[in-house]
N, C-alpha and C positions, 0 to 999 in steps of 0.2 A: 537569868537576870544578871546584869553586869555587876561585878564585885570589885571595886577599885582597890580595896585593901588587899585582896588576894592577888590581884595583878601586880601590885608592888612587891609582894613576897615572891612571886614568880620572877620578877625582874631581878630581885636580889639573888635568887638561886642561880639563874643563868649567868649573872655577872660574876658570882663567886667562881663558877666553873670556868668562865672565860679567863680569869686571872690564874686559876690553877693550871691551865694548859699552856701558859706562857713560859718562855725560857726561864729556868730558875735563876734568881738573882740572890745576892746576900740577904738573908732574912726570910727567904721563901719557905725553907723547911719549917722554921718555927711557926710561921703563919699557917702552913698546911696542917701542922700538928696541933696547934693551940686554938686557932680561931676558926678555921674552915669547917671542921666537923660540927661545931656548935652552931655556926651560922646556917649551914645546910640543913641541919636537923630542925632548927626553928622555922625556916622557910618551908621545908617539906611538910611539916605538921600542918601549917595553914593551907598549903596547896593540895594536901591529900596524896602526896607521893609516898609509895611504899619503898623506903630506902634503908631500912634497918640493917639488912645484910651487907650491902656495899659500904655503909657508913662504918660498920664494925670492921670490915676488911680494910678500909682506908686507915683506921687507927692502928691496926696490926702491922700494916706494911711500913708505917712511918717510924716505928720504934727502933728498928735496927739500922736506920740510915743517918748519915751526917750530910752536911751541905755539899761536900765534894762528891759523895756517893750518889746523891740525888741528881747532880749535874751529869755525872758519868752515865747513869741510867737513861736520862733524858736524851743525851747525845747519841748513845748507842741505839736507842729506839727510833728517834725522829730526825736526827741531823745527819745520819750517814746516808750516802746516796745508794740507790739500788732498789729493785722491786721487793727485796726480802725485808725491807724495813717499812713499818707503818708510816703513813704520810699525814701530817696535820694540814696539808693543802688538799682539801677533800674533793676537788675536781677529779682527782685520780680515781676515786670510787664512783663518781657520777658519770664521768666521761671516758674513763680509761686512759686519760692523758693529763699532763700538766697544762694549765692555761687553756682548757677547752671551753665549750659554750657556756657551761654553768658559771665560769668565772665572770664572763661578761654579763650574764644575767644577774649575778649578785651585785656587781658594780652598778648596774642599772638601778637595782633596788635601793642601794645606798644613796645614789645621786638623786633619785626621785624624791627621797625624803630630805634632801638638802645636806647630805653628809658625804664625807670623803675621808680616806685615811690620812693621818697626820704626815707631815714632811719627814719625821724621824722614823716612820714605819717603812721597812724595805721589803716586805713580803707581799704576796698576792692577795687579792680580796677574798679568796676562798679559805684563807687561814682560819682555823677553828676558833681562835680567840676573837678574831674580828667578827665572825658570824654570831657568836654567842653574845658579844657585847652589843651588837646591833639588835638582837632579839630583846635584850634587857632594855635598850633604849626605846624600842617600839612599845613595850609593855608600860614603861614609865610614862612615855609621852601620851599614850592613850588615857592613862589614869589621870594625868594632869589636865588633859582636855575635858574629861568627865567632871572634874572639879571646877571647870570654868577658866582654866589657865592655858589659853592658847587653843589652836586647832588640832584635831587628831591627825596623825600621820596618814598618808594616802594608802597605806596597806597595814595589815594587822600582823602581829607576831605569829599567830597561828598559820597564816598564809605562807610566811617565810619558812617556818618550821616544817610545814607539810611539804612544801615544794623542794626544800633542800635538806635540812638537818635530819629529818626523820628518815631520809633515804640513805644517808651515809653513816649514821651512828652505829648500827649493828655491824656493818662491814669493818668499821674502824675498831670497834671493841674486839671482834674476832681476830683482826690483824695484830692487835697489841698482845692478845693472849698467845697467839702462835709464835710471834717474834720473841716473846719472853722465854718460851721453852726452847726455841731454835737457838738463841744466843746464850742460854743458861744464865739469864740475868737474876740477880737477887730479888727478893720481894720488893716491890715498888708500888707507888700509889696510882699509877696511870691506868691499870686495869680497873681498879675500883672507881676511879673518876669517870671512866667511860661507862661503867655500869650505872653510876649515879645519873649521868646524862641520859642514858637509855631508859632508865626507870621514869624519869620526868617526861620524856617523849611519849612513852607508852601511855601514861596517864593523860597527857595533854592532847594526844591524837586519837584517843578512844572515840569511836563513832565517826571519825573522818575517813573519807575514801582516800587511799594512798595516792599521792600525786603522780607516782610512777606509772599509774594506769592511763595517764593522759599522754597520748603520743606527741613527740616533739620532732620537728622537721630535722632530717639529717642526723638523728641521734643526739642532737644538742638540746640543752635546756633552753627554755624561753622565760622571759620575764613573767612572773605570776600575773601581772596586770594584763599582759597580752593573752595569757592562757584564759583568764577570766572573760575577756572580751570575745575570744574565740568561742568559748562555751555559750556565751550569751547570744551571739549573732549567727553562729554557724548553722546553716540550714534554714534560717529565717527567710520568708518570702520577701523579695525585693519590691518595694513600692515604686510608684512612678516618681516620687520625690527622690528616692535613692538613685534611680536610673538617671534622673536629671543631674544629680551631683556627679555621677560617674562621667556622663557626657561632657559636663563642664570642665572637669579636671583633665580629661583626655585632650579636649580642644585647647586648654591652656598650655599643655605640653607639646602642642603641634602634632598630636596623634589622631588618626581617623577614629570617628565615633559612630559611624553609620551602623555598624554591626550591633551596637548596644540596643537598638530599637527592634532587632529581630529576636523572637522568642528562642531561648536556648535550645529547646528540643527541635526547632526547625532550622537552626543555624547551618548545620552541615549541608543540608539539601539546598538552601537558598544560596549559600556562598560557594557551592560546587566542591565541597570538601568530602573526603572519603576517609573512613576509619582505617588505621593501619594496625597490623598485628606484629608484635615484636618477634624477632627470630628466636629460634630455640637455642639452648645453651650448646656451645661447642662440645665435642666429645671429651676434650681434656677437662673442661669444667665439670662435666657430668661425672667423670671418674673421680675427680678430686672430692666432690661432694658425697660420694658413695652412692649415687643414684644412677 
């Protein structure tokens, strides 16, 4: 049963983490130390998130820092170039590169909901704060729609979380932990913040099939709506009405449509086609692969 009050608290939780992962500004440390643990604890209690341990760690790591120290840690972790540093542009975990397919898929999600990044924002759409703020917006928008205030968004927060955030949160957390040891950084809040996000994802995604089990073309991510439609229609028997639509669209583009009327299992024989076998791997490739 849908619980709008719980969804609002989920929105609060993700929005708080969105702000916490942003570049530290004057006053950030006091907000992290004084307001954030209290707000996260209150929201987590309603949502059923088990976050006592990372909340305690968050408080411990903030005691020995000042504003300058927080900015230095953030810069050394996230703003330095190179693969040794964790990336807040999470396509690097999903695609293995910057500005890969998942970036375009996320941008498609934002625009389908009528949203875009502000003119003063100069990062990519896969930046962690952008994603978490979008999740919070989806949760709040659906709660408002349930109360009769507008239409629900065309996708749910859980769809976005499952397709994107749930897949990069653990690699990011491990990356932060390893980089902290590698660079001998002082205690800082970002490992605890990643653990707080991971705990929420584990609770929210309980019972969901991991989206990474859905194959994507060319190793790239696809828009969750496209993935949903693929799952809905893939393998479905094509009706005569479907075939008529296909023929009409081919004809509109000036393409031949005669083959559409031929059953697929008879098409090779009728059209004089023959199956081809791909050549084997060259010897060099076999040696390289160890086979």
